[in-house]
C-alpha angles and dihedrals in degrees: 000000000000119000125188138175122353094353089056089051097050091047093050088055092051110018118188106254087203091068117092102218145019123193117193114184136165146134096259108075092196094053091048092050095049092050089045089053093050092050096047092045091053091048101049104017131231094302096046099100091044090050089055091244090130120076114190128200137163127231089249094054092050091050088056095049120015093189091072095082097047089048091054094047094050101038117109115222128222090240123061121242142073118321133211129204105204120204110190126196095009121178135190088272088075097051096104092047095049092041087052093051090048092050090055092044118124137185108280093030121119115281107247111228116188129187126194140169124242110331121198124236090262094046106143092208091055094045094049094053094045092053096041109109092220102035135085127214120201120182115195107207126193095270130131116260120272118247087250093056091050094050090048089056092050091049093047090055091056098247104152106169109053115151122207097264094049090050093051088053091050089048092054089047088051090056097047100042126061116253094264094049094046090051094050089049094052090047089051092050090047089051092048090050094045106132093007111115097183117107119273114258135211090237092056091050091049093050093049099040119100113283094244121032110194111225106209118237085213088064091054094047093049090052088054096046090047092050094244097151096168093062096052101077095052092046092050090049091052092050091045090053090055092054097255113166118233090228089058089053091050093047090054093047091049093052090048096051092042088059090047091051092049091052094046088051094051117072087213094054115191091341095072144046121007090337092067097076095041104064136040138172123350090353093061091042089052092051093046093051090048092051092050093048093052104041126209096277097050091046089053088055090046092054093049090054092048091049092051091047091049089051094050093047090054093046131084091265113144095209114120104271101215093042088052091050093047089051091054093047092052092049087051091052091052092051092059114113133190116229 
């Protein structure tokens, strides 16, 4: 069974112990590790590892000895309670070994939890787990966390009194930091507020947040491509404050709009040709939607504007470079059409 989005997040917080296996994969190792920790903790509880109800093995170890997984699934621990057999850094080369272990799984055996890096659309491991009647497959894509995930992290850290403005600030942090850094920041804020019943303030969050929060160029380009003009100025200011060069923003925008133009020119969009192997999941859906909303003619005009801006930035022009780049991005956002 394949789970995505909020449904996947809810499942990882409370996995079904009656299911034989769980695969968590994604390009971000930290995000995969955090979700795997959540799932295993929910399955065996906080004392599970100390009670020796968790058996770990790497993909390399399992390749050397395929019996390790079956032994871990069937072994009976000294302490009572649910057990987990955890396989880390699995690849398609282990598909048959894991499939064989799941075929022999019976109620009461250890739950098989498998993590992997980025798996392509034709991955045999991913396909096997998706089609297995008693397994769950969760792909973690490079998308910002949902509001529900952010609020879950805040609750888990023990922050009780978080007003709307403070939650908005934490949400902005969650989308700017990677998953591990955001969790550490929330834990630091919770430690600071320990024993303090007063509501959390934006000033307290700002004082405890990392000194430099990298605003992603991708966030700015997405705002332009989706016609969110109001967001452009703030994102440009953040990037400027981090020392981001206007030419770097322009190069990123050119790359993005060339991909959109290629998709709009191809009847198969991102599902055909050279595009097929580059984008998966929500990222592919987002790019496909943007290409459709712009249309080929508007994208050609956008590329012409970006090329002209790039040439001006590299010329001897005395115009303020970042202001020039911001003006071009706003013009781009206004050019977007739907249909």
